N, C-alpha and C positions, 0 to 999 in steps of 0.2 A: 599767644604768650598771655599767661596770668599775670595781673599786675595789682599791687597793694602799694600803700604807702604809709610811713610814719615819719614823725618829726622828732627829732633829737636835738636837745639843747646840752652841751657838754663844756661850758667856756668857749673860748675863741673858736669861731665857726671854720676857720681855715684848716686846723689841725684834724677836726672830728670830719669835716667835708673829705679831705684827702685819704683819710684812714677807711671810711666807709667806701669811697669811689672805688677800691680796690678788692673789696670783698666778691667773690663768686656769687653771682645772683643777685647782685645789686645793678638795677637798671639804669637810675640816673641819679646824681645829687646837684642839688641847688641850695646855696645858701642865704639866709634871709633872717627876718625879724618876727616872732611869734609871740601872741599873747601879752600885748601891752594895753594900754587903756584907751587906745584907738586903734583903728584897721591899718593904719600906714605910718612908717616912719623912716627916718634916714640914719645913716651911720652917725653923723652929727648931732642928731635929735634923741638918740637911743637912750640917753640917761634921765631925759624929760618925760617919756612915754612909756616907759617899763616894760620894755620888750626884751626878750631873751634872744640873743645870738643863736641861731638853730639852722639844723639842716633838714632838709626835706630828702627825704630817702624814699624811691620809688624802688620796688623790687620783686622779683617774681617768687612766690611762695612755693613753687614747684621746685625751686634751686635752693632757696634760703629760707628758713622760717623766721618769725619774728622773735621766737624764743633765742635762737641763733644770734639774730642781730643785737638783740639785747645783752646777750653775754659778752660779745664784743663790746657795746657799749659800756657795760659795768666794769670791763678789763680796762678802758682807757680815761675813765673819771674817778674821783673819790665822791661818793655819793653822801658822804657824811660832811662836806664841807659846804656852808651856805653862800652863795654870792662870790664864788672864786673858784677857779681851776688853774693850777700852776701860778704863773704871775699875775694872772689877769683877776683884778677884783672890781666888784659893782654887780648891780642887780642883773645887768646885762649878760652875765657870766653865769648866772644859775645853772644848775641841772634840770632837766626836764624833760618828760616823755609826753607828747601832745599826740592824740590819737583821733581819726575820722571815724573809724569803724568800731561802734561799739562791741563787736564781736572779739576785739583785740584786747579789751581792757582785763578778762581773767588771765591771759597769758601775760599780760603787763604785772598784774597783782602777784600772780604766782613767782615770778622773778624777782620782783621786789622783797618778797618774803624769803627766797632764797638767799638774794644778797644781804638780806639783812642778817642772816646768821652767822656773816664773816665780821661783823663789826659791833664792839661793846656800845658805841656811840649810836644814836638814831640815824636812819637815813633822811635826808631832806629834799631829795630830788622830787621835784614836781611831778604829779600824774594827773593831767588834766584834759577834757576834749580840746581839741585844737579851736580857738575861737576865730583866729584871723593869722594868715601868714603873709608878709609882704617881702617878696625877692630884694636881695640887696643889691647894691649898685654892681655893675657888671664887672668893675676892676676886683672885686671881693670872688666872682666864682672862680673856682679853680686857682686860687691865688697862689698856692704852694708849687703848682705845676707852673706857673707863668713866674715866680719867683722862689728857685729852690733852696735858697738861703733864708727864706723868710722865718720867723718866730713861730714857733709850734710847741705847745706844752704837751703833745701827744707824740710817742715815739711809733713814727709809722713804718719802721723796718720789725715791730715786734708784734706779730699776728699769731697768736696760738690757733691749734685747729679745735674748734667746738662740733 
């Protein structure tokens, strides 16, 4: 099996993780914290360390392309809002695309340009190499499967075909 990885921050990681876990071609998802001022943090310390709530997405590029994953990503976020998605406010809820493969950058830039055409305001979604990612505590993993009535800013039932 061919396997690649991308890290997406889109507000509260519970909904982003649940949404992407159901996309055909996604192999696995793990929630965690990315690109803060130090390599590790916890849920309780995230405001102090500047990490973004983020989802590590492993996928099979033979079944789903990065371009398609980014279309889904932009479908569930508002990339023009800084440090907020839904009711969640704070730097930890910023939007971001964090890559580990330099070959992904042209695809990311192209999708950012395509997305910008939809808005009058500038897109504020970060695009950066992944500096570090630490997995969130186990109770956050697959949170909405464990807690089906949990809060989520993402409409999990709304999956267009890209």
